[in-house]
DOSE-5417 format. One line per 3 residues: number of its first residue (from 1); their letters; for each residue x negated, y, z of N, C-alpha, C. Coordinates in Angstrom, 2 decimals. Layout:
# DOSE-5417
NUM = A = X Y Z X Y Z X Y Z; ...
***
This chain:
# DOSE-5417
1 = MEI = -0.85 -1.18 0.00 0.00 0.00 0.00 -0.89 1.24 0.00; -0.48 2.26 -0.75 -1.24 3.50 -0.81 -0.66 4.55 0.13; -1.52 5.47 0.55 -1.14 6.56 1.44 0.03 7.36 0.85
4 = GEI = 0.05 7.53 -0.46 1.11 8.29 -1.11 2.51 7.78 -0.80; 2.64 6.47 -0.59 3.95 5.89 -0.27 4.42 6.34 1.11; 3.50 6.50 2.03 3.85 6.97 3.37 4.09 8.48 3.35
7 = VEL = 3.30 9.18 2.56 3.45 10.63 2.43 4.88 10.97 2.02; 5.45 10.20 1.11 6.82 10.45 0.66 7.82 10.41 1.81; 7.55 9.61 2.82 8.46 9.46 3.96 8.38 10.63 4.94
10 = VME = 7.26 11.35 4.95 7.06 12.42 5.94 6.88 13.80 5.30; 7.15 13.92 4.01 6.89 15.19 3.32 7.67 16.37 3.89; 8.81 16.13 4.51 9.56 17.24 5.08 8.91 17.77 6.35
13 = REV = 7.96 17.03 6.89 7.26 17.44 8.10 6.36 18.65 7.80; 6.50 19.69 8.59 5.62 20.85 8.44 4.26 20.53 9.05; 3.24 21.13 8.49 1.87 20.87 8.92 1.34 22.08 9.69
16 = PTV = 0.77 21.86 10.88 0.25 22.97 11.67 -1.08 23.50 11.11; -1.02 24.63 10.42 -2.23 25.22 9.85 -2.41 26.64 10.35; -3.67 27.04 10.44 -4.04 28.42 10.78 -5.18 28.84 9.87
19 = SEA = -5.38 30.13 9.74 -6.51 30.61 8.95 -7.77 30.58 9.81; -8.91 30.60 9.15 -10.19 30.58 9.87 -10.34 31.76 10.83; -9.74 32.89 10.48 -9.88 34.11 11.29 -8.86 34.21 12.42
22 = CSL = -7.99 33.24 12.55 -6.96 33.25 13.60 -7.58 33.29 14.99; -6.91 33.98 15.88 -7.37 34.01 17.27 -7.09 32.66 17.94; -7.76 32.41 19.05 -7.52 31.17 19.78 -6.11 31.15 20.37
25 = EAV = -5.59 32.32 20.69 -4.21 32.39 21.17 -3.23 31.95 20.07; -3.49 32.38 18.84 -2.65 31.96 17.71 -2.77 30.46 17.47; -3.96 29.92 17.64 -4.16 28.47 17.52 -3.31 27.74 18.56
28 = MNT = -3.36 28.24 19.80 -2.58 27.63 20.88 -1.08 27.71 20.58; -0.61 28.85 20.10 0.80 29.00 19.77 1.22 28.08 18.64; 0.37 27.93 17.65 0.67 27.02 16.53 0.76 25.59 17.04
31 = MHS = -0.20 25.19 17.87 -0.18 23.83 18.40 1.09 23.59 19.21; 1.50 24.57 19.98 2.70 24.44 20.79 3.95 24.29 19.92; 3.95 24.90 18.76 5.11 24.86 17.86 5.27 23.53 17.13
34 = FQH = 4.23 22.72 17.10 4.25 21.45 16.36 4.06 20.30 17.34; 5.15 19.85 17.92 5.09 18.83 18.95 4.63 17.47 18.44; 4.76 17.18 17.14 4.34 15.89 16.61 2.82 15.77 16.51
37 = SRL = 2.12 16.88 16.62 0.69 16.89 16.33 -0.13 17.38 17.51; -1.32 16.85 17.62 -2.30 17.33 18.61 -3.51 17.91 17.90; -3.31 18.25 16.61 -4.35 18.88 15.79 -3.77 20.10 15.10
40 = VYV = -4.63 21.08 14.88 -4.30 22.21 14.03 -5.31 22.17 12.89; -4.82 22.33 11.67 -5.69 22.30 10.50 -6.08 23.73 10.14; -7.38 23.97 10.00 -7.90 25.30 9.71 -8.16 25.39 8.21
43 = VNE = -7.61 26.44 7.58 -7.74 26.61 6.14 -8.37 27.97 5.82; -9.03 28.04 4.67 -9.63 29.29 4.22 -8.60 30.11 3.44; -9.04 31.22 2.85 -8.11 32.09 2.12 -7.50 31.43 0.88
46 = KKE = -8.13 30.37 0.38 -7.58 29.62 -0.76 -6.67 28.48 -0.29; -6.43 28.41 1.02 -5.60 27.36 1.64 -6.26 25.99 1.60; -7.59 25.94 1.42 -8.33 24.68 1.44 -8.71 24.34 2.88
49 = LTG = -8.65 23.06 3.21 -9.01 22.62 4.56 -10.50 22.86 4.81; -10.81 23.53 5.91 -12.21 23.75 6.29 -12.55 23.13 7.64; -11.52 22.76 8.41 -11.79 22.16 9.71 -10.52 21.81 10.45
52 = TIS = -10.71 21.26 11.65 -9.58 20.94 12.53 -9.92 21.37 13.95; -8.88 21.60 14.72 -9.03 21.89 16.14 -8.09 20.96 16.89; -8.66 20.15 17.76 -7.83 19.23 18.55 -7.38 19.92 19.83
55 = LDM = -6.34 19.37 20.44 -5.87 19.90 21.72 -6.99 19.87 22.75; -7.72 18.77 22.79 -8.83 18.64 23.75 -9.88 19.73 23.52; -10.23 19.97 22.28 -11.21 21.00 21.94 -10.73 22.38 22.38
58 = LVR = -9.46 22.66 22.15 -8.88 23.94 22.53 -8.89 24.12 24.05; -8.49 23.10 24.77 -8.48 23.17 26.24 -9.89 23.39 26.78; -10.87 22.71 26.22 -12.25 22.88 26.67 -12.77 24.30 26.44
61 = HIL = -12.27 24.98 25.42 -12.70 26.35 25.17 -11.93 27.37 25.98; -10.68 27.09 26.26 -9.88 28.01 27.06 -10.20 27.87 28.55; -10.47 26.64 28.98 -10.73 26.37 30.40 -12.08 25.67 30.61
64 = PHK = -13.19 26.27 30.18 -14.48 25.58 30.29 -14.89 25.28 31.73; -14.46 26.11 32.66 -14.82 25.90 34.07 -14.23 24.62 34.65; -13.19 24.09 34.03 -12.59 22.83 34.49 -13.39 21.61 34.04
67 = FEP = -14.34 21.81 33.14 -15.11 20.70 32.57 -16.60 20.83 32.87; -16.96 21.58 33.88 -18.37 21.86 34.17 -19.27 20.63 34.19; -18.87 19.53 34.81 -19.77 18.38 34.84 -20.10 17.82 33.45
70 = RIH = -19.21 18.04 32.47 -19.42 17.46 31.15 -19.92 18.48 30.11; -20.02 19.72 30.48 -20.47 20.74 29.55 -21.79 21.32 30.03; -22.79 21.26 29.17 -24.11 21.77 29.53 -24.04 23.29 29.67
73 = PRR = -24.71 23.86 30.67 -24.66 25.31 30.91 -25.05 26.15 29.69; -25.94 25.65 28.85 -26.33 26.43 27.67 -25.17 26.60 26.68; -24.22 25.69 26.72 -23.06 25.78 25.81 -22.00 26.73 26.33
76 = LLG = -22.01 27.02 27.64 -20.96 27.85 28.22 -20.91 29.25 27.60; -22.05 29.88 27.40 -22.06 31.23 26.83 -21.40 31.24 25.46; -21.76 30.29 24.63 -21.14 30.21 23.31 -19.66 29.97 23.39
79 = MVT = -19.24 29.15 24.34 -17.83 28.82 24.46 -17.00 30.03 24.87; -17.52 30.86 25.76 -16.73 32.01 26.21 -16.76 33.16 25.21; -17.69 33.14 24.24 -17.72 34.20 23.24 -17.01 33.82 21.95
82 = HET = -16.56 32.59 21.83 -15.82 32.17 20.64 -14.46 32.84 20.64; -14.10 33.40 19.49 -12.85 34.15 19.41 -11.91 33.70 18.31; -12.41 32.97 17.32 -11.55 32.60 16.19 -11.53 31.08 15.98
85 = ARD = -10.58 30.66 15.17 -10.48 29.24 14.83 -11.78 28.74 14.21; -12.38 29.54 13.35 -13.64 29.15 12.69 -14.74 28.85 13.71; -14.73 29.58 14.83 -15.77 29.41 15.85 -15.74 28.04 16.52
88 = IML = -14.55 27.47 16.68 -14.47 26.22 17.46 -14.06 25.00 16.65; -13.73 25.18 15.37 -13.21 24.05 14.59 -14.28 22.98 14.34; -13.81 21.76 14.19 -14.65 20.66 13.72 -14.77 20.84 12.22
91 = KKP = -15.99 21.02 11.74 -16.19 21.45 10.36 -16.13 20.33 9.31; -16.23 19.10 9.72 -16.14 17.99 8.77 -15.10 16.98 9.25; -13.82 17.35 9.15 -12.78 16.45 9.66 -12.61 15.22 8.77
94 = VTA = -12.06 14.19 9.36 -11.72 12.97 8.64 -10.45 13.26 7.85; -10.46 12.95 6.55 -9.31 13.21 5.69 -9.05 12.00 4.80; -7.95 12.08 4.07 -7.61 11.04 3.09 -6.87 11.70 1.93
97 = TED = -6.72 10.94 0.85 -5.94 11.39 -0.29 -4.81 10.39 -0.53; -3.84 10.80 -1.32 -2.65 9.97 -1.56 -2.95 8.65 -2.25; -4.01 8.58 -3.02 -4.30 7.36 -3.77 -5.13 6.34 -3.00
100 = EDV = -5.45 6.63 -1.75 -6.25 5.69 -0.96 -5.38 4.60 -0.34; -6.00 3.46 -0.09 -5.33 2.32 0.54 -5.14 2.57 2.03; -3.96 2.23 2.54 -3.62 2.46 3.95 -4.62 1.77 4.88
103 = ELV = -4.96 0.53 4.60 -5.85 -0.21 5.50 -7.25 0.42 5.54; -7.74 0.96 4.43 -9.05 1.63 4.43 -8.99 2.92 5.24; -7.88 3.64 5.13 -7.73 4.88 5.90 -7.61 4.56 7.39
106 = LKR = -6.87 3.52 7.72 -6.78 3.09 9.12 -8.16 2.76 9.69; -8.96 2.04 8.93 -10.31 1.70 9.38 -11.14 2.97 9.59; -11.04 3.91 8.66 -11.77 5.17 8.79 -11.35 5.91 10.06
109 = MID = -10.06 5.92 10.33 -9.55 6.59 11.53 -10.04 5.90 12.80; -10.00 4.59 12.81 -10.46 3.83 13.99 -11.96 4.05 14.20; -12.73 3.98 13.12 -14.18 4.20 13.23 -14.51 5.59 13.76
112 = ANV = -13.72 6.59 13.37 -13.97 7.97 13.79 -13.24 8.33 15.09; -12.44 7.40 15.61 -11.66 7.59 16.83 -10.73 8.80 16.71; -10.01 8.89 15.59 -9.02 9.95 15.40 -7.63 9.33 15.30
115 = KEI = -6.65 10.07 15.76 -5.27 9.58 15.77 -4.40 10.27 14.74; -4.92 11.33 14.13 -4.20 12.08 13.10 -5.17 12.42 11.99; -4.63 12.55 10.77 -5.50 12.80 9.63 -4.76 13.67 8.61
118 = AIL = -5.50 14.60 8.01 -4.93 15.43 6.96 -4.97 14.67 5.64; -3.88 14.78 4.89 -3.84 14.21 3.55 -4.00 15.38 2.58; -5.03 15.29 1.74 -5.40 16.39 0.86 -5.08 16.09 -0.60
121 = NSK = -4.81 17.15 -1.35 -4.68 16.98 -2.80 -6.06 17.18 -3.43; -6.13 17.19 -4.74 -7.42 17.28 -5.43 -8.12 18.62 -5.23; -7.38 19.64 -4.77 -7.96 20.96 -4.53 -8.30 21.18 -3.05
124 = RKV = -8.32 20.10 -2.26 -8.61 20.12 -0.82 -7.58 20.89 -0.01; -6.36 20.98 -0.53 -5.27 21.61 0.21 -4.50 20.54 0.96; -4.09 20.86 2.19 -3.36 19.91 3.03 -1.93 19.80 2.50
127 = ITD = -1.54 18.58 2.14 -0.16 18.38 1.69 0.72 17.85 2.81; 0.13 17.13 3.74 0.83 16.68 4.95 -0.23 16.14 5.91; 0.24 15.70 7.07 -0.64 14.99 8.00 0.03 13.69 8.38
130 = LTM = -0.79 12.70 8.69 -0.26 11.41 9.12 -0.90 11.03 10.44; -0.10 10.40 11.27 -0.60 9.92 12.55 -0.91 8.43 12.44; -1.63 7.94 13.42 -1.93 6.51 13.46 -0.62 5.70 13.47
133 = LDL = 0.39 6.19 14.19 1.67 5.48 14.24 2.35 5.45 12.87; 2.26 6.54 12.12 2.81 6.55 10.77 2.21 5.41 9.94; 0.90 5.25 10.05 0.22 4.22 9.27 0.50 2.82 9.79
136 = LKS = 0.53 2.66 11.10 0.80 1.34 11.68 2.20 0.84 11.30; 3.17 1.75 11.25 4.53 1.36 10.88 4.61 0.81 9.46; 3.65 1.19 8.63 3.67 0.76 7.23 3.09 -0.63 7.00
139 = LPD = 2.39 -1.16 8.00 1.76 -2.46 7.82 2.82 -3.57 7.85; 2.82 -4.46 6.88 3.86 -5.48 6.76 3.80 -6.56 7.85; 2.63 -6.82 8.40 2.52 -7.93 9.34 2.61 -7.52 10.80
142 = L = 3.19 -6.38 11.08 3.38 -5.95 12.48 4.82 -6.12 12.89
***
């Protein structure tokens, strides 16, 4: 089965996207507005995917003092001076395209330990997002 078959089932789902220049407050508001997702997709002015911001990443930047044992002091200064989505986004997110096989995408997600993935068109624009549960539901032997 190809990813495109699952995409057809969730196409009405809106995708949480923000521009690279968005404030962290806007990122938080966007994440709050999309209850199905724990990721925000960061796009450039051409609407191409440039990164992702996870809920965990956002919390670590908003509340760094709560994570002191796990955050090296040298990183704290950078964390408190970050102001935009571009500053904190993961720059090489795991993605897929509609023509890829579901099982290969599942393996990629498991290997990267991600639970959500952006589905891109040929111009690197996000057409939808899929969760691990979306993909698991498509497997015939479950």
